N, C-alpha and C positions, 0 to 999 in steps of 0.2 A: 508452096503447101504439103501439107502429108498425105499420103495415098489413102485412101478410103481404108484397103485391106489393112493397112499399117496401124492406122487406127484402131479398126475394129480387134487386130490382136491384142493391142496397147489394152482397151477397155478388159479385154478375155482377162488377161493373164495378170494385169494389175489388183492388188486386194482392194475389198471394200474399204478398208481402214485409208488408206492413201487417196483413195478417190475421194473420201469425204472431207479429207484434208484438203485435199484441191478446189473441192466445192466452196469449201469456205475463203479461199483463196481467191475466187472468180468473184464470190459477193464482196469481198473484201476491195479487190481491184476495181468492180463498178462503180463502190461508191466514191474512192478515191479520187478516180478519176474524172466524177463528174465535179468534185470540190476543186482540184486542180485546174480545171477550165474556167469554173467561174469566180472563185475566191478572191483573185485578182481582182476581176470586174466589178467585184460587190464591194470591194475597200477604196477604188474608182469612184464607184456611183455614191459611195460615204463622201467623197470630198479630198480621197487622198491620193497621190503620186506614188510613181517605182520608187520611191525613197521608200516608202511604209510599205509597200510591197517586200521591199526587200528585206526590211528589219522584220516582217512576221513571217516570212520564212527562215530568217535566222533565229526568231525566237522558237519556232516547230521544231527546227532542227537540234539546236541546243537541248531541247528536250530531252534530246536521245543521248546526248553527251553526259547531262546530268545522271540520268536513270541509266544508264546502261549498263554498269557494272552490277546496281545493286539487282536488276532486272537479272540479269545473269547468276547470279549466286541464287536468287529467288527462284529460276528453273531448275538448278540442279539440285536442290533441295525440296521444293514442293511440286516438281513437274511441268513441261512446260506446257502441259494440256491447261491446266490452270492460270496459267498467265496469258494464255491465248485466249480464253474466256473471257477474263477480267478485262483484258485489253478491248475486245470489241465491243463488250456493255461501256466501258468506260468512252469509247470511241462515240457510240450511238449518242450516250448524254451530251457530250460534249458539246457535240456541233449543235442539238436544240437548246444549250442555254449560251452559245457564241451569238446566236441568231435574236437572242430575246433585247440585247440591245446595242446600243450604237457607238458607245462610247470606246475610244480606242486602246484606253488603257484595259479596261475589261475584258477587251476583243484579246488583248496580246497575252494576258494571263490564262484566258481559256482554251486559247490557241495552243498555248503550252504546254498545257495539259492534253489536250488532244493529238499532239506530237507525241508525248509521252505515250500515250496509247497505241499512234500507229505503232511506236517503234517496237513495243511491246506483241504488239499483234504479228506483224514483220518477222521480228525477230525468233519469235518461239516455233515458229514454222519448219526453222531449220534443223534443230534439236529434236523436233518430234519427227521428223520426215528419217533425220538420222537414224532414229532408234530403231526405228521398224523396217527400214529397208537395206537391201544386202549392199556392200562396200563397191562391187561391179557393177550394180544399177544404179549409184547416185547421182552421178554427173546427170544421167539422162533424166532421172524422175527429178533431181534439183531443176533441171534444164526445162523439163516440162509442167513443171508447178508455176517457177519463174513466169515459163509463155504465157500460160492461160491466163495469170493474172494481170498480165502487161497487156495482152491483148484481148482481153475484154473490154482493156480501157478503149475501145477501137468504139464500141457500143456506148460507153461511158461520155467519150468525150463526144459523140454526136447528140445522144442526147443530154447531156449539159449544155452543148452549144445551142440547141433547140429549145430550152425548156421555157427559159425567160420571154420568148417569142408565143408560147403556147400559152403561159399564164396570164400574161400581161394584160389581154384581152377581158380576160375573166374578174382581172383585178380593178381593170379601167385605167392602168396606166400604160407607159411608152415599154418598149422591151429592154430600156438599159435603167429604169429605173430602181430606186435602190428596193422597193418593196419586191418585185418583179424577180431580182438574183435573190432576195428572203426567202421567197418561198419555196424557188428553185433549190435553192440549198438544202431545203428540208428533207429533200428524197434522200442525201446523203445518209442521215439517220434512218430513214425507211428502209432504205435497203440493207444498212448496217445489221437492223434488227433482224431480216431474213438470213442472214448469215449465221444465227444462233441456231437456227433447227438442227443442223449437222451435230451438233453436239449430242444431241439425244443419244444415249448410249456409248458413244464412244468411248469411254473409260474401258468399259467391260471389253469392248471389240480390239482395244488397241495391248489389252493382257492377255486376252485369248492369242492374239496372235503373236505376241513375244512368246510365249508359252507354247505356243506349234511351232515358232522357227529355234526355239532355246538360244535366245539374245538373252545375252546377261550385260547388267551395267559394270562397267569395271569400277572398284572402289578401290584398286590399289592403290596405296600413295608411291610406289616406285614409278607406277607407270606416267604420275602426272608431271607435265610440263611446267616450267615455270612461269610467274605471269608475264617478266619481260620479253621470252619468247612468244608466249598468246600475241602481245603488242608488237612484235615484230612481221609474226605471219597476217595480222591487221595493216599493217603500214600500207599495204597495196590501196584498200580500201579508204584510206584517209584521203590517198589522191584523186581516186575517183569520185569523192565526195564533194571535194576542192572542183575538181573539172565541172562536175554537174551544177552544183552552188553557182559559178558563175554565169552559167545562161540558161539553164532547163526551168526555172521557177518564173522563167519573163518571155519565154515563149510567145505566150497569147498576147503580150503587150509588144514585141516584138515585130510580130505579122501586122498587129494592128497600125503601130506608127512608124513601120518601117512600108510597109505594102498598103494600109489606109485600107485594109480587109475587114468587112464586117465582122459580127460574132459567129456567125453561123459559118463564115468558108473559116474562122480561127479553128472553130472546132472541127472542121472536116480534117483539116491537116494535124491537129493533134491526135483523131482519131487516127488516121492512117499511122501517124508516127509511132503509137500504141502498138498497132495490127503488127508494125514493123519488127519494134523490137521486141514484142510476143514471140512472132516469127523467130527471130535469132535466137531467144533462148530454146529453142524445142529444136534447131540443128546442133548445139553445142556439144552435147554426148557424141554425135557422130565425129563431128571436127574433132575432138578428143580422141576418137581412137585413132583417127587418119594420121592427126601432127602429132599427140600426143598431149594430153591436159595442160601442161606447164605452156609449151609454144602454144597451142591454140588461144588458149587465156591472153598470153602476151602479145602475138598479131592482131587479135579482133582489137584491143585496146588500142595500139600504135595506130590501126587503120581510122580510129574513133575521129584523129584528130587533124588530116588534111580533107576528108567530109565535113568537118565542121565548119573549114574555115572556108568552104565552097559556099555556103551559105550566106555568104555575104553579097556574092553575085549580084548585082542587080536585077533581077529576075526572079518573079517568085515562081518561077515553075522550077527553074534552075535550083532555086534554095530550100522550096520545099524537098524535090528530089533528095538533094544532098544531106536533106535532117533526116530524111526516112532510111539513107542508108547508113549515117552516123548511131541511127536508134537500132539498126541492126547489127551494128558491131556492138555495142554497148549492151543489147541484149543476150549477145552470144558469151562476153569475156565475166559478167558478173555471177552468173551461176555454176561457170566453173570455176571460177575462183573461191566461191561457196563450198565446193567440192573437195578443191585444192586443201584449204584451209580443214573442213573437216576431219579428213584422212589424216591429217597433220597431229591431232591431238585426241585423248584416249575418251572415248565415253563419257565418262562422268565429268569432264572438264568443256562438254558443246556449248552444254548452257551460255557458262559463263564466256567464251570463247566467241559465239555468235553473236552475244550483244556486246563484247567488247569490237570487233569489229563493225557491226552496226553503230556501236558508241564515236569510233574515231571518223568513220564515215561521216553520220551528222554533225560532229565538229567540222569538220573540213568545209560542208555543204553550207553550216550555220555561218561561217568566217566569211567565205565567199559572196554570199547570198546577201547578207549585210553591206559589203564595200560595192558591191556591183551595182544596186541602186543608185547609189550617189553617183559611182564612175559612168553610169550611163546619162543620168541629170546633165553630165558636166560634157563628157567625150562623146556620149552616144556607145552603140554595140559593140564597135570594131575592137578596143581593147578588150573588151571581156571574151569575146570570141577568141583573139589570139594568145588568153591568159589560159585558157581553159583546153585548148587545142595545146601548149605546151605541157598541162598536166596529165594529160591521156598518153602524151608522148613518156614522160617520164616516169608514170605510173606503169607503161609496157616493159621499159628497163627493170624496173626493179625488180620484176618476177624473174629477174635471170639472177638475181643478187641474193634474196631470202631463201634461205633453205629452207624446202618443205617437207624433209622427210621424206614418209612414205610416197610423198608425192615424184618425189625425186627419182623412187623408185619403179614405181608403176603409174607411170605418166598415163596409160592409155585406160586405166580402170579404175575409175575414181568412184 
């Protein structure tokens, strides 16, 4: 845990604009974590299996691949704040529409656009923070922002796991009935609407801070990097997406089927894992100063592999503990990777770079989530866990191959 005095110092020294952006991340993380727990169960209540869950996760992530570059160019042209606002509004509307009909074709189409709204929301936060945070603070701020986004999933997963049981008696149905899941998932839109409040007056606050700090967005074409180099920097995110897509969308189904746990217990495990991942994100800045940004990123990603394999041990306590440790490692590695990538490109290309990074991550996730559902139906979970661990290991090695520019020269100050 972060000491109380350090937490107080952070809030005192951090600008109100950064805190506003983090508050938006908190609400979005809370909303997304509820949907993560309940959506697969909702599909199951409609009569669909793991293969359909895999297809829907693939559709969701494929939206990030399709819209990645256009969103990045839009951010660099109109500003990340506008894209962030549009993403949050679209996310809320999308969930209301998705829950209105039970036809899987309609659900797939709407879930695709929810995925686009989600990637717009997540991606735009990175260049928005980069524009108002000093480079020496970037790893720490990125980590804390990611940490609060994920850690609030602890609350969201608990709430999401318990919500069907709370609304079921009111509706006069069982806790696993489709109507209970549908009403519970409406909370995703309601919480998303609350996230719009911090946007009030934000543009003026950002402009004021940038003027006070003398921050200038570079437009010199000689400073721009090639698209090929952006893809090279983002390639590590592709392997991270591949690794996550194999197993993460199916963790609720894994614990239900492998250990016969009820929804509330599954929600508890996912809640603690979200807290663990959030904790990992908050300590990334300190680890980068001690070991260097590149090394800290690579080593924590490498350690994600063996801890993931330990989840296959036929003990729910060992499996859950291994999942928590694996989530800590992933929590450390991905915001550090974002910081490493952001400091390797000029400010005028950060929107595009952040979107391309999210795009290839989404592509990797979409591909493996699609096939993982079919593999599980035939062979169970062993092979998908093994494949995921291999991708984490390969991703760690990639950090020693990619030339990260300033990240190589100043590894301890992101």
